[in-house]
C-alpha positions as CSV (number, residue, x, y, z in Angstrom):
1,M,201.0,156.3,40.3
2,K,202.9,153.1,41.0
3,S,203.1,154.0,44.7
4,L,199.4,154.5,44.9
5,F,198.7,151.1,43.2
6,K,201.1,149.4,45.6
7,G,199.2,151.0,48.5
8,Y,195.9,149.6,47.1
9,I,197.5,146.1,46.8
10,S,198.7,146.3,50.4
11,V,195.3,147.2,51.7
12,A,193.7,144.5,49.7
13,L,196.1,141.9,51.0
14,M,195.5,143.0,54.5
15,L,191.7,142.8,54.1
16,A,192.0,139.3,52.5
17,A,194.2,138.1,55.3
18,S,191.6,139.5,57.8
19,L,188.8,137.6,56.0
20,F,190.7,134.4,55.9
21,A,191.5,134.7,59.6
22,S,187.8,135.3,60.3
23,C,186.8,132.3,58.3
24,G,189.3,130.2,60.1
25,D,187.9,131.3,63.4
26,D,184.3,130.4,62.4
27,E,185.2,126.9,61.3
28,K,187.1,126.4,64.5
29,E,183.9,127.1,66.6
30,E,181.7,124.5,64.8
31,I,184.3,121.9,65.3
32,I,184.2,122.5,69.0
33,I,180.3,121.8,69.2
34,D,180.5,118.8,67.0
35,E,183.2,117.2,69.1
36,S,181.3,117.7,72.5
37,E,180.1,114.6,74.3
38,P,176.4,113.7,73.2
39,T,174.1,113.5,76.2
40,L,170.6,112.0,76.7
41,E,169.2,112.4,80.2
42,I,165.9,110.7,81.0
43,L,164.0,112.8,83.6
44,S,160.9,110.6,83.9
45,T,160.9,108.1,86.7
46,E,159.3,105.3,84.8
47,T,160.6,103.4,81.8
48,A,157.5,101.2,81.5
49,F,154.2,103.0,80.9
50,N,151.2,101.0,82.3
51,F,147.6,101.9,81.3
52,T,144.2,100.6,82.4
53,S,141.9,99.1,79.8
54,A,139.9,102.4,79.7
55,G,142.6,104.3,77.9
56,N,141.3,107.6,79.1
57,S,144.6,109.1,80.3
58,A,148.1,110.0,79.0
59,K,151.5,109.7,80.5
60,V,154.6,111.9,79.8
61,L,158.2,111.0,78.9
62,M,160.6,113.8,79.9
63,F,164.2,114.1,78.9
64,S,167.1,116.5,78.0
65,T,169.6,116.0,75.1
66,N,172.2,118.1,73.3
67,R,171.5,116.4,70.0
68,E,168.6,116.0,67.7
69,W,166.3,113.0,68.7
70,Q,163.8,110.6,67.4
71,I,161.5,107.8,68.6
72,V,161.4,104.5,66.8
73,R,158.5,102.1,67.4
74,G,159.3,98.4,68.1
75,E,158.1,95.5,66.1
76,G,154.5,94.3,66.3
77,D,151.1,96.0,66.2
78,S,151.2,99.3,68.0
79,S,148.4,101.0,66.2
80,W,146.6,101.4,69.5
81,L,149.6,103.4,70.8
82,T,149.8,107.2,70.2
83,I,153.2,109.0,70.6
84,F,152.4,112.7,70.1
85,E,155.9,113.8,69.0
86,R,158.4,111.4,67.4
87,A,161.4,113.7,66.5
88,G,162.8,117.0,67.6
89,K,165.9,119.2,68.2
90,A,168.1,119.4,71.2
91,G,166.7,120.9,74.3
92,E,166.1,120.8,78.0
93,N,163.0,119.2,79.7
94,I,161.5,117.9,76.5
95,K,158.1,116.4,77.0
96,V,156.6,113.6,74.8
97,W,153.0,112.5,75.6
98,I,152.1,108.8,75.4
99,A,148.5,107.6,75.2
100,V,146.6,104.5,74.3
101,A,143.1,103.7,72.9
102,E,140.5,101.7,74.9
103,N,141.3,98.0,75.2
104,T,138.1,96.2,74.6
105,A,139.8,92.8,74.4
106,T,140.0,90.4,77.4
107,D,143.7,90.1,77.0
108,G,146.4,92.7,77.9
109,R,148.6,94.1,75.2
110,G,152.1,95.6,75.0
111,A,154.4,97.6,72.7
112,S,157.9,99.1,72.8
113,F,159.7,102.1,71.4
114,T,163.3,103.4,71.5
115,L,164.4,107.0,72.1
116,Q,167.5,107.8,70.0
117,S,169.8,110.8,70.3
118,G,173.4,111.4,69.3
119,G,174.2,107.7,69.3
120,N,172.4,107.2,72.7
121,T,169.4,104.9,72.9
122,E,166.9,104.3,75.7
123,P,164.2,101.6,75.4
124,F,160.7,101.9,76.8
125,T,157.7,99.6,77.1
126,V,154.0,100.3,77.1
127,Y,151.5,97.9,78.7
128,Q,147.7,98.2,78.7
129,A,145.6,95.9,80.9
130,Q,142.9,93.8,79.5
131,K,139.2,94.7,79.9
132,D,138.1,92.9,83.0
133,A,135.2,90.8,82.2
134,V,132.9,87.9,83.3
135,V,131.5,86.3,80.2
136,I,128.7,83.7,80.6
137,S,128.6,81.2,77.8
138,D,124.8,80.8,77.4
139,P,123.0,83.3,79.7
140,G,119.6,82.3,78.3
141,A,119.9,78.6,78.9
142,Y,117.9,78.5,82.2
143,K,114.8,80.5,81.3
144,N,112.3,77.7,81.5
145,L,113.3,75.0,84.0
146,S,110.8,72.3,85.0
147,P,109.4,72.3,88.6
148,E,111.3,69.3,89.9
149,E,114.6,69.4,91.8
150,Q,117.5,69.5,89.4
151,F,121.1,70.5,88.9
152,I,122.4,73.1,86.4
153,E,125.9,73.9,85.2
154,V,126.9,77.5,84.4
155,E,130.0,77.9,82.2
156,F,131.7,81.3,82.2
157,A,135.1,82.8,81.6
158,T,136.8,85.6,83.5
159,N,140.1,87.4,83.6
160,A,139.1,89.4,86.7
161,G,140.8,87.2,89.2
162,D,139.0,85.8,92.3
163,F,135.2,86.0,92.1
164,V,132.2,85.7,94.3
165,V,128.8,84.1,93.5
166,E,125.6,85.8,94.9
167,Y,121.9,85.4,94.3
168,S,118.9,87.6,93.8
169,F,115.5,86.4,94.8
170,G,112.2,88.3,95.4
171,T,111.6,90.1,98.7
172,G,110.8,87.5,101.4
173,V,111.5,84.6,99.1
174,E,113.6,81.8,100.6
175,Q,116.8,80.8,98.7
176,W,116.0,78.0,96.2
177,I,119.3,77.9,94.3
178,E,122.6,77.0,95.9
179,Q,126.1,76.3,94.6
180,V,127.3,72.7,95.1
181,A,130.6,72.7,93.3
182,D,133.4,74.9,92.1
183,E,136.5,74.2,90.0
184,G,139.5,75.9,88.5
185,P,142.0,78.5,89.6
186,R,141.0,82.1,90.0
187,T,143.7,84.2,88.3
188,R,144.0,87.3,86.1
189,A,144.2,85.1,82.9
190,M,141.1,84.6,80.9
191,L,140.1,81.2,82.2
192,S,137.0,79.2,81.9
193,H,135.0,77.9,84.9
194,K,132.1,75.6,85.3
195,L,129.9,76.0,88.4
196,R,127.2,73.5,89.5
197,F,124.0,74.6,91.2
198,K,121.2,72.8,92.9
199,V,117.8,74.1,92.0
200,A,115.1,73.1,94.6
201,A,111.8,71.8,93.5
202,N,109.2,74.4,93.0
203,E,106.1,73.1,94.8
204,S,104.1,76.2,94.2
205,Y,101.8,76.9,91.2
206,S,103.6,80.1,90.3
207,L,106.5,80.8,88.0
208,R,109.5,82.0,90.0
209,N,112.6,84.0,89.0
210,A,116.0,84.5,90.4
211,S,119.4,85.6,89.1
212,I,122.9,84.2,89.7
213,N,125.4,87.0,89.9
214,I,129.1,86.4,89.4
215,S,131.3,89.4,90.2
216,S,135.0,90.0,90.6
217,K,136.4,90.6,94.1
218,E,139.1,92.8,92.6
219,T,137.4,94.8,89.9
220,E,133.9,96.0,88.9
221,A,133.5,93.2,86.3
222,K,130.4,91.2,86.8
223,A,127.7,89.3,84.9
224,S,124.3,87.8,85.7
225,I,122.3,84.8,84.5
226,G,118.5,84.7,84.9
227,V,116.9,81.5,86.1
228,T,113.2,80.9,85.7
229,Q,111.4,77.8,87.0
230,Q,107.9,76.8,86.2
231,G,105.5,76.0,89.0
232,I,103.7,72.7,89.3
233,V,100.4,72.2,87.6
234,K,97.6,73.3,89.9
235,P,95.3,70.3,90.7
236,E,91.7,70.4,89.8
237,I,89.1,68.3,91.6
238,T,85.4,68.1,91.0
239,I,83.0,65.6,92.6
240,V,80.6,65.0,89.7
241,N,78.0,62.7,91.3
242,K,76.9,65.0,94.2
243,D,73.2,64.3,93.6
244,A,73.8,60.7,94.7
245,F,74.6,62.0,98.2
246,K,71.5,64.2,98.7
247,V,69.3,61.4,100.1
248,V,71.0,58.2,101.1
249,P,68.8,55.3,102.4
250,Y,69.0,54.3,106.0
251,A,70.2,50.8,105.0
252,K,73.9,50.1,104.6
253,T,75.1,51.1,101.2
254,T,78.2,51.8,99.1
255,L,78.6,55.0,97.0
256,P,81.3,55.7,94.5
257,L,83.1,59.1,94.6
258,Q,83.2,60.0,90.9
259,L,85.9,62.6,90.3
260,E,87.0,64.8,87.4
261,T,90.6,65.6,88.1
262,N,94.0,66.2,86.4
263,V,95.7,64.4,89.3
264,E,97.2,61.2,87.8
265,N,97.9,59.3,91.0
266,L,95.2,58.8,93.7
267,D,97.9,58.9,96.3
268,D,98.0,62.7,95.6
269,L,94.4,63.0,96.8
270,E,92.9,62.4,100.2
271,V,89.3,62.0,101.4
272,I,88.6,63.8,104.7
273,I,85.7,62.6,107.0
274,A,85.2,64.2,110.4
275,E,86.3,61.9,113.3
276,N,82.8,61.5,114.7
277,D,81.4,60.7,111.3
278,Q,83.9,58.0,110.7
279,K,81.8,55.8,113.1
280,W,79.3,55.4,110.2
281,I,81.1,56.4,107.0
282,S,84.4,54.8,105.8
283,C,86.4,55.4,102.6
284,G,88.4,52.9,100.5
285,M,89.4,52.2,96.9
286,N,87.4,50.1,94.5
287,E,88.6,46.7,93.4
288,D,90.8,47.9,90.5
289,K,92.3,50.8,92.6
290,T,91.1,53.4,90.2
291,A,88.6,55.3,92.3
292,Y,87.4,56.0,95.9
293,E,84.1,54.7,97.3
294,L,82.3,55.3,100.5
295,T,80.6,52.7,102.7
296,V,77.7,54.1,104.7
297,E,76.5,52.0,107.7
298,A,72.9,51.3,108.4
299,N,71.2,54.1,110.4
300,V,69.2,53.0,113.5
301,S,68.5,56.5,114.7
302,S,67.5,59.9,113.3
303,A,68.6,61.4,110.0
304,R,72.2,62.3,109.9
305,S,74.6,64.3,107.7
306,A,78.3,64.5,107.1
307,T,80.6,66.5,104.9
308,I,82.9,64.6,102.6
309,I,86.0,66.5,101.4
310,V,88.3,65.4,98.6
311,R,91.5,67.5,98.5
312,S,95.0,67.6,97.2
313,T,97.7,66.3,99.5
314,K,100.1,69.0,98.2
315,D,97.7,71.9,98.6
316,N,94.9,71.5,101.0
317,E,93.2,74.6,99.6
318,V,92.5,72.7,96.4
319,K,89.4,70.7,97.2
320,D,85.8,69.9,96.5
321,E,83.2,68.7,99.0
322,V,79.7,67.2,99.2
323,T,77.2,66.8,102.0
324,L,76.0,63.2,102.6
325,N,72.5,63.0,104.0
326,Q,71.3,59.7,105.4
327,S,67.6,59.1,106.1
328,A,66.3,58.3,109.5
329,A,65.6,54.7,110.5
330,P,61.9,53.8,110.6
331,G,60.0,54.6,113.8
332,V,62.5,57.2,115.1
333,L,60.9,59.2,117.9
334,I,63.7,61.7,118.7
335,T,65.6,63.7,116.1
336,I,68.2,66.4,116.4
337,K,67.6,68.5,113.3
338,N,70.7,70.8,113.2
339,K,73.6,68.5,113.4
340,T,75.3,70.0,110.4
341,A,75.3,73.4,112.0
342,L,76.5,72.1,115.3
343,A,79.5,70.5,113.5
344,K,81.0,73.9,113.3
345,E,83.7,74.6,116.0
346,L,82.5,76.8,118.9
347,N,84.4,80.0,119.7
348,K,87.3,79.5,122.1
349,L,86.2,82.5,124.1
350,G,82.7,81.0,124.7
351,D,79.5,80.6,122.7
352,N,75.8,80.3,123.0
353,F,74.1,77.7,120.8
354,A,70.8,75.8,120.3
355,V,70.0,72.2,119.7
356,E,66.9,72.0,117.5
357,Y,64.8,68.9,117.9
358,E,61.7,66.9,116.9
359,I,60.5,64.7,119.7
360,L,57.5,62.3,119.6
361,V,57.6,61.1,123.2
362,D,55.9,62.7,126.2
363,D,58.7,62.7,128.7
364,W,62.3,63.4,127.7
365,D,65.5,64.9,129.1
366,V,69.0,66.1,128.2
367,A,72.3,64.6,129.2
368,I,75.8,66.1,128.6
369,S,79.0,63.9,128.6
370,Y,82.6,64.9,128.1
371,A,85.4,63.2,126.2
372,D,88.1,64.4,128.6
373,P,87.4,63.7,132.3
374,D,89.7,66.7,133.2
375,Q,87.5,69.0,131.1
376,T,83.9,68.8,132.3
377,G,81.2,71.3,133.1
378,W,82.1,73.7,130.4
379,V,78.7,73.2,128.6
380,E,75.6,74.4,130.5
381,E,71.9,74.0,129.5
382,T,70.3,77.4,129.9
383,S,66.7,77.2,128.6
384,R,64.0,75.0,127.1
385,A,61.5,77.9,126.8
386,L,61.5,77.9,123.0
387,K,59.5,75.1,121.4
388,G,61.7,72.8,119.4
389,R,65.0,74.2,120.9
390,V,67.2,73.6,123.9
391,M,69.6,76.5,124.6
392,F,73.2,76.0,125.8
393,K,76.2,78.0,126.8
394,A,79.8,77.0,126.3
395,Y,82.4,78.7,128.6
396,E,85.8,80.0,127.5
397,N,88.3,77.3,126.7
398,K,91.5,78.1,128.6
399,V,93.2,74.9,127.6
400,L,95.5,74.9,124.7
401,K,93.7,72.1,122.8
402,P,90.2,71.6,121.4
403,R,87.6,69.9,123.6
404,T,84.4,68.0,122.9
405,A,81.1,67.2,124.6
406,T,78.2,65.0,123.6
407,I,74.6,66.3,124.1
408,K,72.0,63.5,124.2
409,L,68.2,63.9,124.1
410,F,66.5,60.8,125.3
411,S,63.2,59.3,126.5
412,K,62.9,59.0,130.2
413,A,60.7,55.9,129.8
414,D,63.1,54.1,127.4
415,K,66.6,55.5,127.3
416,S,67.4,53.6,124.1
417,I,65.1,56.0,122.3
418,K,67.5,58.9,121.8
419,D,69.5,61.1,119.5
420,E,72.8,62.8,120.2
421,V,75.2,65.3,118.7
422,T,78.9,65.9,119.5
423,I,80.1,69.5,119.7
424,T,83.7,70.8,119.5
425,Q,85.2,74.0,121.0
426,A,88.3,75.5,119.5
427,A,91.5,75.3,121.5
428,G,92.4,78.1,123.8
429,T,95.4,80.1,122.7
430,C,95.8,82.5,125.6
431,V,98.3,81.8,128.4
432,E,97.0,83.6,131.5
433,I,99.6,84.7,134.0
434,A,98.1,84.4,137.4
435,Q,98.7,87.1,140.0
436,G,102.0,86.5,141.8
437,K,103.3,84.1,139.1
438,T,106.0,84.7,136.6
439,L,105.8,84.0,132.9
440,K,108.4,81.2,133.3
441,E,106.3,79.5,135.9
442,T,103.2,79.9,133.8
443,L,104.7,78.3,130.7
444,Q,105.6,75.3,132.8
445,V,102.0,75.0,134.1
446,Y,100.7,75.1,130.5
447,G,103.2,72.5,129.4
448,L,105.0,74.9,127.1
449,T,108.7,75.6,126.7
450,E,110.6,78.8,126.0
451,S,111.1,77.6,122.4
452,V,107.5,78.2,121.2
453,E,106.9,80.0,118.0
454,S,103.6,81.7,118.9
455,L,102.3,83.0,122.2
456,E,99.2,84.8,123.3
457,L,99.3,86.2,126.8
458,K,96.8,87.5,129.4
459,G,97.6,89.2,132.7
460,T,100.3,91.6,133.9
461,L,103.9,91.3,132.8
462,S,106.8,92.0,135.1
463,K,110.2,93.3,134.2
464,E,111.5,89.8,134.3
465,D,108.7,88.6,132.0
466,F,109.7,91.2,129.4
467,T,113.3,90.1,129.6
468,L,112.2,86.5,129.0
469,L,110.0,87.5,126.1
470,K,112.9,89.5,124.5
471,N,115.2,86.5,124.8
472,M,112.6,84.2,123.3
473,S,112.0,86.7,120.4
474,K,115.7,86.5,119.6
475,S,115.6,82.7,119.5
476,T,112.3,81.1,118.2
477,L,109.3,83.3,119.1
478,K,107.8,84.7,115.9
479,N,104.3,85.7,116.8
480,L,103.5,87.5,120.1
481,D,99.9,88.6,121.0
482,L,99.8,90.9,124.0
483,S,96.3,92.2,123.3
484,A,94.9,90.9,126.6
485,V,97.9,92.1,128.7
486,T,97.0,94.8,131.3
487,N,100.3,96.7,131.2
488,T,99.9,100.4,130.3
489,S,103.6,100.9,129.5
490,F,106.5,98.9,128.1
491,P,110.2,99.2,129.0
492,G,112.3,101.1,126.5
493,S,113.8,98.8,123.9
494,A,111.5,96.0,125.1
495,F,111.8,94.1,121.9
496,A,114.8,95.8,120.2
497,D,117.0,93.5,118.1
498,C,114.5,90.7,118.2
499,D,115.3,89.3,114.8
500,K,112.9,86.3,115.0
501,L,109.8,88.4,115.8
502,E,107.4,88.7,112.9
503,T,104.2,89.9,114.5
504,L,103.6,91.9,117.7
505,V,100.1,92.8,118.9
506,F,100.0,95.6,121.6
507,P,97.5,95.7,124.5
508,K,94.0,96.7,123.4
509,H,92.6,98.0,126.7
510,G,93.0,101.6,125.5
511,N,95.1,102.8,128.4
512,M,98.5,102.6,126.7
513,T,99.3,106.1,125.5
514,I,103.0,105.9,124.6
515,I,105.0,103.5,122.4
516,P,108.4,103.9,124.0
517,A,111.7,104.8,122.2
518,E,113.4,101.9,120.4
519,V,110.7,99.5,121.5
520,C,111.3,97.3,118.4
521,R,114.4,98.9,116.9
522,R,116.3,96.6,114.4
523,S,113.7,93.8,114.7
524,T,114.4,92.9,111.1
525,S,111.7,90.2,110.7
526,L,108.8,92.4,111.9
527,K,106.4,92.6,108.9
528,E,103.5,94.8,110.1
529,I,102.6,96.7,113.2
530,R,99.1,97.8,114.4
531,I,99.2,100.6,117.0
532,P,95.9,100.3,119.1
533,E,93.4,103.0,119.9
534,G,94.4,105.0,122.9
535,V,98.1,105.4,121.9
536,E,98.9,109.1,121.4
537,I,102.7,109.1,121.0
538,I,105.3,107.0,119.3
539,E,108.7,108.0,120.5
540,N,112.0,108.2,118.6
541,H,113.4,105.2,116.8
542,A,110.6,103.0,118.0
543,F,110.6,100.9,114.9
544,A,113.8,102.2,113.2
545,G,115.7,99.6,111.3
546,C,112.7,97.2,111.0
547,S,113.7,96.5,107.4
548,S,110.9,94.0,106.7
549,L,108.2,96.3,108.0
550,T,105.9,97.0,105.1
551,K,102.5,97.9,106.6
552,I,101.6,100.1,109.6
553,W,98.3,101.0,111.3
554,L,98.0,104.2,113.3
555,P,95.0,104.9,115.5
556,S,92.7,108.0,115.6
557,T,94.2,108.9,119.0
558,M,97.7,109.7,117.6
559,T,99.0,113.2,118.3
560,Y,102.8,113.0,117.7
561,L,105.4,110.9,116.0
562,Y,108.9,111.6,117.2
563,G,112.1,111.5,115.2
564,Y,113.0,108.6,113.0
565,C,110.4,106.3,114.6
566,F,110.0,104.6,111.2
567,E,113.4,105.1,109.5
568,Q,115.0,102.3,107.5
569,C,111.7,100.6,107.0
570,S,110.3,99.2,103.7
571,I,106.8,100.6,104.2
572,V,104.4,100.3,101.3
573,E,101.0,100.8,103.1
574,I,100.1,103.3,105.8
575,H,96.7,103.0,107.4
576,I,96.0,106.0,109.6
577,K,92.7,107.0,111.3
578,S,93.7,110.5,112.5
579,K,93.9,113.8,110.7
580,P,97.3,114.5,109.1
581,L,100.1,114.3,111.7
582,Q,103.2,116.4,111.6
583,V,105.7,114.4,109.7
584,Y,108.6,116.8,109.0
585,N,110.6,119.3,111.2
586,I,109.6,117.3,114.3
587,W,111.4,117.0,117.6
588,R,114.0,114.3,117.5
589,S,112.9,113.1,120.9
590,P,110.9,114.3,123.9
591,S,114.1,115.6,125.4
592,Q,115.5,117.2,122.2
593,P,113.0,119.9,121.1
594,D,115.7,121.9,119.4
595,V,117.0,119.1,117.2
596,V,114.7,118.7,114.2
597,A,114.1,115.4,112.4
598,T,111.6,113.5,110.2
599,V,109.5,110.5,110.9
600,F,110.7,108.3,108.0
601,N,114.1,109.8,107.1
602,N,113.4,108.7,103.5
603,N,112.7,110.9,100.5
604,N,110.1,108.4,99.2
605,L,108.1,108.2,102.4
606,P,105.3,108.8,103.1
607,K,104.5,110.1,99.7
608,R,105.4,106.9,97.8
609,A,103.4,104.6,100.1
610,T,99.8,103.9,99.6
611,L,97.7,105.8,102.2
612,Y,94.5,104.5,103.7
613,V,92.6,107.2,105.7
614,P,89.0,107.7,106.8
615,S,87.0,108.7,103.7
616,E,86.2,112.1,105.2
617,Y,89.9,112.8,105.5
618,V,91.0,112.0,102.0
619,E,91.0,115.7,100.9
620,L,92.7,116.8,104.1
621,Y,95.7,114.5,103.3
622,K,95.9,116.0,99.8
623,N,95.4,119.6,101.0
624,P,96.1,120.0,104.7
625,T,94.9,123.2,106.5
626,P,96.1,124.6,109.9
627,Q,92.7,123.8,111.5
628,N,92.7,120.2,110.4
629,V,96.1,118.8,111.3
630,V,97.5,117.3,114.5
631,S,100.7,118.0,116.4
632,K,100.9,117.8,120.1
633,N,103.9,120.2,120.3
634,L,102.3,122.8,117.9
635,Q,98.6,122.4,118.7
636,A,98.3,125.7,120.5
637,Q,99.8,127.7,117.7
638,L,97.9,125.8,115.0
639,E,94.6,126.7,116.7
640,Q,95.4,130.4,116.3
641,L,96.3,130.2,112.6
642,T,94.0,131.2,109.7
643,E,96.7,130.4,107.0
644,W,100.0,128.6,106.8
645,P,103.2,130.4,107.9
646,A,106.0,130.0,105.4
647,G,107.1,126.4,105.2
648,W,104.6,125.0,107.8
649,R,102.3,123.3,105.3
650,N,105.1,121.0,104.2
651,W,105.5,119.7,107.7
652,F,102.1,118.1,107.5
653,T,102.2,117.0,103.9
654,W,101.8,113.2,103.5
655,A,100.8,113.2,99.8
656,D,101.6,114.8,96.5
657,E,99.9,114.6,93.1
658,S,101.2,111.0,92.5
659,T,100.4,109.6,96.0
660,V,97.6,107.0,96.1
661,V,95.2,108.0,98.9
662,N,92.3,105.6,99.6
663,G,89.3,106.1,101.8
664,E,88.5,103.4,104.2
665,N,86.2,103.1,107.2
């Protein structure tokens, strides 16, 4: 029994020893881990996290550590900073995401935090950029400027660095605001600036608007300020005593010009009397300088009339007028009755006219005299067959200035018994190039230089003449009328890149059938173009890049428009006399039938332009049919069609439900 008990004790002691040994081994392993070197390895490449003001992204902090870790925020406001995990256990390639809220302030902001693990620390910073801004102090301050010239100051602040100032005016409006001063550095700090601008006087009657646009060169920050300037008050002029001028006695007399006007200064008004009438009517001020008055000399001849015009010096269209009629002197035997009608300028191309008379002598005659001894013989008497009338013919004026002649009806028995009238013919405007002469030589003959702004030509142009015209149109020539030119074709690119040319009139003889490729390409000042009757084809890029071109006229003879002939144009009106032309899926050029193109290369055209077509074609432009459209290159196929093949109808569609189509004849 004792031996058995001893055995049990031995076994128990052995088990206990084994347990103690095991416990000792476990405790020894924990001590090994605790005593290892703490490590914290930062795997991210950046220790400073930079964000834009938008705050619409996150950045990652990656690290490995063999200890537990935590993130501690630095001092200061960091409520805008989000750290998605702020503590964790040991591990490899641990990721912590860093994000920020949108910064709507105009200053940047920063924060810091520290990553701590096993006694190791790593500091980090977070910076978020300011919201880039251009802030104008009082953007509504310039909404009602007076018409006179003035200077304005615009105060603004920006943190967007260097900036640029630009302007927006209406299409075709000349610049009327310009910067005259600038101050202050242009940095990324929020700094204030004060810019000074000169506003030109508004001499029109209309309100005008513009905007001054200030934008950063480095960011998208920008702001605008609207400027509105009143127009001047439109003058009003009324002659209130017109009845006093209906019948003025033949004796010398003085008549007041009684006016109702809102013009405060008489110097802003002028009285216009035709040069011939100034021989017997003069104008001056009354004694107290408050009104105009007319002095009418005594009449020793037949009744006479004159038109008196009172107008604004600032706007000659603002005016009023009255006809002054002076009675004939007693005993007048010869009277020209239609002097007022003959005061109208005769046509420069030639005119027929009559001198109406009342003659109480038996034997009388006609004499014609000329003011310019170098310009004689251009008026010819043609008939006295009609009682009370003498008929005359005036020949074409080829001189570039007006000319006058005096027609006198007189008694053969006593030449002091007479009446006379002076007629004026409008100045010629056409420079005629004689056969064998160049344009350069012809300009010299007419006393013109190559710096003229307007020119009307007649005759035949040589290749050298076209070259000269192109150079002139790049320099000063704005208006060129070739309607009387005999050429039936133009060189390609004849007026390409002529940025001064505003109007161009093509020959009107009807024998020009093709407008050549690139004829006016990139002539950026060209405003409208009228293609004359007889033209059938406009070739590719003829008017491409004419960015100011707003109106076009196409004749009834048109059969084809080649590719891009009106691309990059600002067309708002299209006047077309033909049936609907093919406008889509056209040949790019006469030599490129397999390369398809469009006429306008613009999704808004022609449908967003206003169309003017013959009244009988209005419905065709809204609903084209194969039998009533035009395409030189498809005409044979079109004539065989009874209905549209798939897609073809769109090729001839100029209008949709919102297009304005007007009928005109």
